[in-house]
Structures are given as structure tokens and as C-alpha cells.
C-alpha positions in Angstrom: 84.8 39.3 -40.6 82.3 38.5 -37.9 79.7 40.7 -39.5 80.4 39.0 -42.9 79.7 35.7 -41.3 76.5 37.0 -39.7 75.4 38.5 -43.0 75.9 35.2 -44.9 74.1 33.3 -42.1 71.1 35.7 -42.3 71.0 35.4 -46.1 71.1 31.6 -46.1 68.5 31.6 -43.3 66.1 33.8 -45.4 66.7 31.7 -48.5 66.2 28.4 -46.8 63.1 29.4 -44.9 61.4 30.6 -48.0 62.7 28.1 -50.6 63.0 24.9 -48.6 60.2 25.5 -46.1 62.6 24.9 -43.2 61.5 25.7 -39.7 62.3 29.1 -38.2 66.0 29.1 -37.3 66.5 25.7 -38.9 68.5 25.1 -42.1 68.1 22.1 -44.4 71.1 19.9 -44.8 72.1 21.6 -48.1 71.9 25.1 -46.8 73.7 24.1 -43.6 76.5 22.6 -45.8 76.7 25.9 -47.8 76.9 28.0 -44.7 79.6 25.8 -43.1 81.6 26.0 -46.4 81.2 29.8 -46.5 82.4 30.0 -42.9 85.4 27.9 -43.6 86.3 30.0 -46.6 86.0 33.2 -44.5 88.2 31.7 -41.8 90.9 31.0 -44.4 90.7 34.3 -46.2 94.3 35.5 -46.7 93.1 39.1 -46.6 91.5 38.9 -43.1 90.0 42.1 -41.9 91.3 43.9 -45.0 89.2 41.8 -47.4 86.9 43.4 -49.9 83.7 41.8 -51.3 84.3 38.2 -52.4 82.8 38.9 -55.8 85.5 41.5 -56.5 88.4 39.3 -55.2 91.2 38.3 -57.4 91.6 34.9 -55.7 88.1 33.3 -55.8 88.6 30.6 -53.2 85.1 29.2 -53.6 84.6 26.1 -55.8 82.5 27.1 -58.9 79.5 25.1 -57.7 79.5 26.8 -54.3 80.0 30.3 -55.8 76.9 29.7 -57.9 74.9 28.6 -54.9 76.1 31.7 -52.9 75.1 33.9 -55.8 71.7 32.4 -55.9 71.2 32.9 -52.2 72.4 36.5 -52.3 70.3 37.4 -55.3 67.2 36.1 -53.5 67.9 37.1 -49.9 69.7 40.4 -50.5 66.6 42.4 -51.4 64.6 40.8 -48.6 67.2 41.8 -46.0 66.1 45.4 -46.2 62.9 44.5 -44.4 64.2 41.8 -42.0 67.6 43.2 -41.1 67.9 46.8 -42.4 71.0 47.8 -40.5 72.9 44.6 -41.6 71.7 45.1 -45.2 72.9 48.7 -45.4 76.3 47.7 -43.9 76.5 44.9 -46.4 75.8 47.3 -49.3 78.5 49.7 -48.0 81.0 46.8 -47.7 80.2 46.0 -51.3 81.5 49.4 -52.4 85.0 48.6 -51.2 87.6 47.9 -53.8 88.8 44.5 -54.6 91.1 42.6 -52.3 94.6 42.5 -53.6 97.6 40.5 -52.5 100.0 42.5 -50.4 103.4 42.9 -51.9 106.3 41.7 -49.7 108.3 44.4 -48.1 105.7 47.2 -48.6 
């Protein structure tokens, strides 16, 4: 879960620095709000450490507007992570190959 938080933080950072001309290490207020929202959703994920990629999840706990914003960030920053954070990028790609998160059935 910590690596997932780091990955989204790096992606938002890349996106904000390039698109919003924010200072290095600084996020604009909109990107800060998006990152805070993503962190809150990850903290409340019912699957915890067993979670798969959010895009494959059957729950979809993000509001539609926030899902669209995260998709935009990932589409832009994902390919750029290979140069800036190659290890994190490869781990993120491997995590994306996991199956979808499913609710655990009681008693099993």
C-alpha cells in the first residue's frame, strides 16, 4: 500500500510539474487535493494489502470526477515514469497485472 501511495504521488508530481508549471516538489492546489483524495481512498480500501489495481476493482470507490482526473494523470505520467523512476514504474506495471480485487466471502 505504501508503494501504491508513492507511485500516485510521483505520477501526480510529474503531471503537475509539466502541466501546471509548479515548482519542483510543489503541487498546485488542484493536484494536492487529488493526491490527498487518492491517499484517503487507499487508506480506506477494504482489500488492504490484497488489493489489485484500482481500474480492475469491482467496488470503484473514487467519485467519477476523481477517477477521470486520476486516469488523466496516469495516462500522462505513466510513460514518463520509465525515465524518472524506472524501478517504481516497472513495479507499477507488474502490479497492474494482478487480477481484480474481489470481496472475500465470509467463512472462507
